[in-house]
N, C-alpha and C positions, 0 to 999 in steps of 0.2 A: 600150773601153782609150780614152786619151787620150795623147796622144803628146804630149812636155815640153822642155823640152833644156836643160839644168846651166845655170846661168849664172858657176858651178863648181865647182872638179873636188871630191866625194863618192863617199860610199857612203853604203847604204839597204842596212840586214837584207836584204829582200827584194827589193829591185829589184835590187840590186849596186853593178860599181862608175861610176863615171860623168865623164870627163873634159869642162873646162871647152867650153861652148857645143858639144858630144855634144846628137844627138837621139832620144830613140830611146820608143817605145810602149811603159808601162807602167798598168797597174789604175786604173780610176775617184777608186778611195779613196789611193793610194802617190799617183799624180798631183796629185788635191787636196791633199795630206798636205804636200808636196813644194812646193808651189805657194806653201802657208802660211808653211814653213819659209823664205821669200824665197832656196831654193835650184836652184827652176828657175819653169820663167814653161812655161803650157798655149801650142804650134804647129800650123800644120793649121788655120785661120782662126775659130777658135775665136778666146772676147777670151783675152788673158793683163794676168796679173798687172799694177798700179802695182811698179815696181822703186826703190828710190831708188837710185841711183848713178851713171855716170858720163853716159851719158845724159839721167839726170833733173838733171842737175847740169850739160850742156847744154841742157835746156829755159830753166832756169833763165835763164843770160845768155844768150840771144837776149829773152827777156822783156823 
């Protein structure tokens, strides 16, 4: 199992309803799918996927 954090509110057929920024352990295959769809990011010391959004925009402004 991997722990993910939702980037926005969404529902998943197998994992249920997620609120924005909610963290929850899910099965490895579901976690990878949600990260690939840019709905969530991995947490708990695991490598998080790069995400386009406000944080990414702030990085660009600082450079």
